[in-house]
N, C-alpha and C positions, 0 to 999 in steps of 0.2 A: 385662367386661359382664355385667350379671345380665340374665335373661329381662325383667323388666318394662322395663328400658333397652331395651332390641333391640325389643321388641312397638311400644315410644313410637315409635321412629327409623323401625322401618319404616311404621308408619301416616302417619308426617307425610311419608314418601319419598312412600308412593302418593297423597297429598293434592298431590305435585307434580307427578307422573306422570299424573295423572289429571286435572288443571286444565288448559281449552284453553290452549295456547304454555307449561304450566309448565315445559316442560323448555328453553326456550329462555328465558325469562325467566331462571329458576336458573344458565343459563349463561353471559347478558351481563352476570348482575351478579357473576357469579364473577370472569369475566376484566376486568369493571370495576374491581375490587378487586385483583386480581393486579397488571393493567398501572398502575392509580395508583401505587400502592404502590412499585412495581418497573417503570419506564416501560423499563428497557432488558432485559425478557423479553421484548417486543413484536415485537423484530426474529426469535425463534427462530420465531415460528408464521406461515404461509403468510398472504398479505394476504386473501384469502378465505377465513374461518371458517366454510362453511355444515354442515360435517360437525360440527363441536366438541360440539355442543348433544347429537347421538345418540351420541356418543363417552363424552362425560360422565357422560352417565345410563345409559346401560348400564354401564360400568366401578361407579359407584358401586350400582348395580341388585346386582351380580354379589358385590361385598363383601357390602352389607347380607343377602342373599339367606343367604351362608356364615360369617356370626358364629360358630353353634356350629360350624364344621370350618373353624377358622382357617387350618390349614395350607395346604387347598384354595385360602381367597384370598389367603394370605399368597405362594404359590405363583403367582398370576394375576399379583399387583401386582408380585413382583420382573422377571416376565417383561417386566411392561408399562412397568415402569424401564428395562429393560435394550433394548427397542425406541423408549424416550423418547431413547435417546444419539443419535440420528439427529439429531435436532432440534439437538444443543447443550446441552441439559438434564444437569446435575449433580446431586449427590447434594443438596448445600446450597439448591437450590430449592424441594425439596420440605417443607422446613416453612414456605419462602413460600406452596405453594400451598395448606396444612392450614390455613393463618391464612387466606387468604383465602376457600375455603371454609365454612370455619366463620362468616365474616362475610355470605356472600352468604345462607346459610340463615336466618341470623338477619335478616337485609333481607328476604328475600321473606317471612318467618311474619310481620311484621310486629307489630301488638300481641298473636298469638297465641304472642309466643316467652316461656318462662319459664324458672326454674333447671333443671327436669326435662330438657327440650330444650337446653338449653344444655351440661347435662353431657352428654347422651347423644352428640350430634354433635359436642363436643369428644371423648370418646373416639375415636368412631370416624375424626374427623380427624387425629388423633394416630397409630392403628394405618396408616391408609392412608400418610400422611409418611414414617413410620419405616419400613415395610415397602418401601416405594420406594426410598426412602436407602439399605436393605440392597442392594437389585436394581441399583441403579445402582454400587455399589460394590464389587457381588461378581463383575463381569464386566470384563477387563482385555483381551480382546481388540481386535482392528479396530472401531470400530464402523460405517464406509461403506467402499466400494469404490468404483473410480471405472471406469467399462469406455465401450469406444468401440465403438459400432454399425457393425459390417461387412457388415450384410445388411437388406435392409427389402424382405419380398416381397408383395404384395398378394394376398390367395388369394382373397376377396371382395371386394366392392365396400365393404362394412362391415367386413372381417377383415384382420389384416396379420400376417405371421412375421416378427419381428425378433428377429436374432441379434447378438451383442455379444461382445467380449472384454476381458478385464480382463489388466493384467500380472502379477496373481497369481491364483491359483485360489480362487474364492469357496467356502467350506467351509459348503454346505449339504447336507442331505441329499435325496434324491430324493423328493418327496412333501412337502416342507416349501414354504413361501413367503416372499417377502421385499417388504420395502418399496422402492419405486421412485419418483425423480425426476427429468423430464426438464428440457431447459433450455427447450423451451418452456413451462413451467409450475414455474418454480422451485419448492420448498419445498411443493408439493402432491403429500405421498406417497400412493401408492396401492400396494396388497398384489395380487403377481402369483406366481403358480405358474410357478417353469421347468420347460420341456417335455422338458429332456434334463440327466440327470446329471450333477453337477459331475466336471468333468475337467482333467489338469494344464495344460492349455494355458489354461486363464481363460475358454473359452467357453462362454456361456449364452444360451438362448433363451428367448423368449416368443412366446406367442400371444395375442393382443390384439383384442378387439371393440369396437367403437364404441356406446358407451352413449348412447341420446338424452338430451339435456339437460345431459351430462357434461362436465366440465371437461379432464382427463386423454386417456381413452380417443380421443375423437377427434383430438385431437393428435398420438397415438401414429399413429393409423392414417392421417393425410391428410398429417401437418408431417414426421413423423421423416426425416432423412436419413444416409445414410451419413456418419460421420465426427462425427455428434454424442458428447456425452460425456452419459453417465446417472451417475447415482447410485445405489447398490443396496447398502442396509445390512444388517444382521445376521439370517439368518434365522429364523423363527418355526416356531410349532406343527408340522403335518404329518402326512400321511396316512401309514400305514406298515404292510407287512406283519410280521406275528408269526410269522418261521420257526421260533420255539422250540414253539410250539401245535401244530403238525403238521397243522393245517387248512388245506384248500383255500381259494381266495380268491373272491370276486365282486366285480367293478368296472362300476360303473356310470357313464358320463359323458356330459355332453351339452354340446354345442358347445365353447368354449374351457374348458369343464371339465374334458377329458380331459388337459389339461397334468400335472396331478400324478402322473395315473394312467400315461399315457403314460410321464412321467421314471421310474417304479417300474419298468415292462415293460422299457424299454430298459435298465436296471441287472440287472434280473435275467437278461438274453440273456446276460450278461456271464458268468453263473454256470453250473456245470455241471449243479445238480440245482435245481430248485425245485417248489413246490408247484404243483397245479392249478389255474390261472385260467380264468373263463369273465367277458371284457370285452363287457361292450352299451356301443354307442357310439348314442347318440341325437340326432337332431334335428328340426328341424320339416319341412324340406324337404331331399332327396338332398344338396344342392349343402352342407348343414352339418355333412354328414359330411365334411369338406374332408380330414380325415388318414386316411382307414380306409384306403387303398392302405398305406401305409405299415407300419399296426399289421398286415394281412394278410400282408405280405412277412414282418413279425418274427415271425409265428405259423409260418409257411412251415419257418421252420428251428430253430423252438421248440415241438415237439409240445406241451409242457403250456398251450400258450395258444389259448385259442377266442375267436375274434371274430363277435359278433353284432350287424351294424346294424340299427338299429331308426328310423323315420321314421314321423309322424305324416301326412304327404302322400305319396302316390305320385310327382308329377311337381314338378319345380321351379318357382316363380312364374313368370308371362308376362313380367317386369319381368328375368328374370337374365339378365345381361349376355352371357355366354361360355358357353353350354353345352358341356359337352367334347362329343369326336366320339363318344366310347364312352364306360361309363361304367367306375368304376374295378372292377379286379378284386375278386369277391364281392359288388359291391353287390347282383347278381341274386338273392343268398340273404336280402336284408333283409327284416326283418317291418315291418307297419305298424301303427301303434298309437300310446298314450300310452307314452311308455318305462319309468312305473314300472309301468302294468298289463299290458304286454308280461312283463317281469322276473317279476312277481307271477303271472302264470301258468303258470309252470313250477313254482311251490310255494312252499315256505316259505324254501328254502335254510339253512336252521337250522344246517346241519353246516360254515355258511362262515362265514369274517370278511369281513365286507361293507363296502366302501367307496365312496361315492356321493360326485360332484364336478359341479358346476355353478351355475346359479342357486338362491338363494334358494327361490324357489317351487319349481321341479325339486326339489330337495333334500329338501321339505317332503311333495308330492306323493310322491316314490316313497317315503319312510318309511313314509309312512302306508300306502299301496298294499300294502308288505311287512308291514307289523305287521298288516294285516286280514288276511291270509293264514295268520296264527302265528309270523311272523318274530321271535324276540328282539330285542327292541329293543334290548340291550345288545350285540351284536352287529354294530350297524350304526353306523360311524363317518363321520362327516364334519368339514371344518373351517368355520369360520366364513366369512360374505361378508357 
């Protein structure tokens, strides 16, 4: 695609994202064409499609932002197609989706649609559908595993630790995340980070906190029972420690965002030699540091690991239901303040490889705090949330 066509497509897409309800209108039009022409595809999608507009627009935005770096865009699209295998989507479906997407842009633009726009979006939709077909065909591994809930522990009123076991090990790396769907909300896939490394027994553990207004997380916390059968799809992305770099590590996690960091630390504890790691565990209240005692115990047998608890508030809220008889070991050494600000108060950590995990707001705030004290942004890694 030449520079003029790329600029035209970007400007046109910006008119969609900037318009009130533009992404929702485009998405609705796209699925309208797709399902009208291929009604059998509707059953591959969840009953409620409230998340689809954001996901579709985010994917298109990434592609058109990287038209000049197509290798990166293609890698993203191939990974997206591999992830879509969990829905039952095959390579042949992407031509249909590409055709429906082009129709959606034509319909959305109405009288403003012209030959240049048609040719520009035609080229983009062909590139997208071809890259995703390649991705779908390139992975012959098992797309979905079934696992049985063998433990469900309510740690806080709004937080549960769920332990599952599958018949065969799920081949994820510590620090990766996996798509998960539960029987209470079939076909509503959500991404969760395992809190323990993969093992030969097929065990996997998730830490899940209820999201207000969410569809899936309240069901995990409130309704999950031992014996439930979950589906877990192929792993994606993932944080990792680069052992070849010889650089020490800074990990920063808040709430259930500690899960991918915790999994890596447990795996590192199984090795003899590791880089030095400082792990800042944050929460609004002391009760939010629900796993700090386990991390302290891990640090006692692994001198390369230093645990630093951080709370915004010094005490638990008055409604906290069951305050512990005594604080977990090491909590008397906790620091008070905003997690990002506390970490940044120690300096730039410029000699480290840095991982941040938590909510989108926490990651953005912590990244901003570090960069403001001189941390090179390229050494900071996080996964999408």
